[in-house]
C-alpha positions, -999 to 999 in steps of 0.1 A, spaced: -129 8 172 -149 7 139 -187 9 139 -207 -20 125 -216 3 96 -180 9 88 -172 -28 90 -201 -37 67 -191 -10 42 -155 -24 40 -166 -59 34 -192 -49 8 -171 -24 -11 -135 -34 -5 -123 -1 9 -129 24 38 -119 59 46 -113 66 83 -110 103 91 -85 118 115 -67 87 125 -36 109 131 -39 142 150 -27 174 133 3 173 155 12 137 146 6 145 109 29 175 110 56 154 126 52 127 100 53 153 72 85 169 85 101 134 89 90 126 54 108 155 40 140 143 57 136 108 45 130 120 9 162 141 11 183 113 25 169 80 13 141 81 -13 147 76 -51 129 92 -81 124 72 -113 101 71 -143 80 47 -122 59 17 -134 66 3 -168 42 -13 -193 19 -5 -222 -5 12 -199 16 43 -200 6 51 -236 -31 46 -226 -29 69 -196 -6 96 -208 2 116 -239 37 112 -253 51 144 -238 36 137 -203 48 101 -205 84 113 -210 82 137 -180 62 115 -155 81 106 -123 75 88 -91 94 92 -58 94 61 -37 110 44 -7 104 11 12 100 4 49 101 39 63 97 24 98 133 10 96 146 46 93 124 68 115 110 63 150 82 87 140 71 63 113 76 33 135 51 49 159 28 56 129 27 20 116 21 6 151 -5 33 161 -33 17 181 -60 37 164 -49 23 131 -40 -13 141 -73 -17 161 -92 -8 130 -73 -34 110 -81 -60 137 -118 -51 134 -116 -61 97 -94 -92 95 -93 -106 130 -75 -101 163 -40 -111 152 -24 -85 129 11 -85 115 28 -55 99 41 -65 64 57 -34 49 55 3 44 61 21 11 63 58 3 46 70 -29 50 107 -39 35 121 -70 57 151 -79 40 183 -90 24 186 -124 38 153 -139 33 130 -109 29 94 -120 -6 81 -125 -13 45 -114 -30 21 -138 -59 -2 -127 -44 -30 -106 -46 -51 -75 -18 -51 -50 -18 -89 -47 5 -94 -77 32 -74 -59 31 -95 -27 9 -124 -35 -10 -139 -6 -33 -169 -3 -64 -150 6 -78 -115 12 -69 -112 49 -44 -85 39 -52 -48 41 -33 -20 26 -35 14 44 -29 47 28 -17 73 53 -24 107 39 1 135 45 -17 159 21 -53 165 12 -62 146 -20 -86 154 -48 -91 148 -85 -65 174 -95 -36 157 -75 -47 121 -82 -67 108 -52 -71 70 -49 -100 55 -68 -116 21 -64 -137 -4 -84 -163 -10 -57 -168 -47 -47 -140 -59 -70 -123 -77 -41 -151 -103 -40 -138 -119 -72 -104 -126 -57 -71 -124 -75 -71 -114 -112 -45 -122 -138 -24 -91 -147 -2 -81 -176 33 -87 -164 53 -85 -197 55 -67 -230 48 -84 -263 85 -92 -267 86 -109 -233 103 -81 -214 89 -79 -178 68 -49 -169 50 -37 -138 18 -58 -131 -14 -40 -143 -48 -49 -156 -56 -46 -194 -65 -10 -202 -92 -21 -227 -110 -40 -199 -105 -17 -169 -109 20 -169 -105 47 -142 -138 62 -154 -155 32 -138 -140 38 -104 -152 57 -73 -129 85 -61 -121 86 -24 -106 120 -16 -92 124 19 -76 149 42 -42 149 58 -43 126 88 -70 104 73 -63 68 63 -79 48 35 -80 11 39 -85 -15 11 -83 -52 5 -53 -66 -13 -77 -78 -40 -96 -45 -45 -89 -31 -80 -78 6 -78 -58 33 -96 -53 70 -98 -49 99 -122 -18 121 -127 -10 149 -102 -17 181 -121 -11 205 -93 20 225 -83 24 206 -50 35 170 -44 9 144 -34 23 123 -5 10 90 6 25 61 26 11 27 20 13 3 50 4 -33 46 -10 -55 74 -21 -91 73 -34 -120 94 -1 -138 102 -17 -171 91 -22 -156 56 7 -173 37 27 -152 13 35 -170 -20 60 -145 -35 69 -108 -40 79 -79 -18 91 -88 17 84 -126 12 98 -148 40 107 -118 61 96 -119 98 78 -87 109 61 -71 139 29 -83 155 10 -50 160 -22 -66 174 -27 -100 191 -5 -130 190 14 -152 165 -2 -186 170 21 -216 166 9 -242 142 22 -277 136 55 -276 118 63 -240 125 98 -231 138 111 -200 155 116 -171 132 151 -168 118 174 -143 136 201 -141 110 238 -150 113 253 -185 118 237 -210 141 255 -215 174 252 -239 203 240 -210 224 211 -201 201 204 -233 184 189 -213 155 202 -194 125 
């Protein structure tokens, strides 16, 4: 359970670090399982596209910069299923957005050594747009973070202004990864939030954030887990329309709501499809 001071800090600033949510033993298990998932399932790519790359990186670094990623780890590993449903974590989320909490997704982001992908200033809302701010992203730390390996950084209080329009295409109309204009938003204006392995950092879907490149000789491993009030309607983006797990509380039935789809053809036995 969070303290009143922690709850007030989150609502005022749009983020919160909670130390030692996962024990050293749990963190070690998740770390080992992560190595296995990366070997078997994750993919490495140049990462996010857009004009921001030229503003954040010199030409040589831009060519080398990589990002290793994977979605929905909890579908592949029981250790990560236990992690995303961990009561210490989900109770903290409930303290911030209300008693009913639905898991939305989990996503691995690894910044490889020395040229690990920086992240431009952005909100997460353009990637999985929701009607309001009752959506919290959680960064589960498997490694200690600092300036050198690109810890998360926030623009304090930026969530209060709600959703902001992002750049989503190049001058020629080619789509690119959503990000905020580099001439209006700078990482120098942000507050760094370094954390230890086993810590989590929570932030509102509307909090502006970003991070620098990983300059160290070791990977920087984070897993982002999204949670929402189940009544917070998703408009588009990642995992839209997909039923997910209630990790705290209850899914309240509203007028017009039907049973969640179970897949496959409808039958007389099920009555649903």
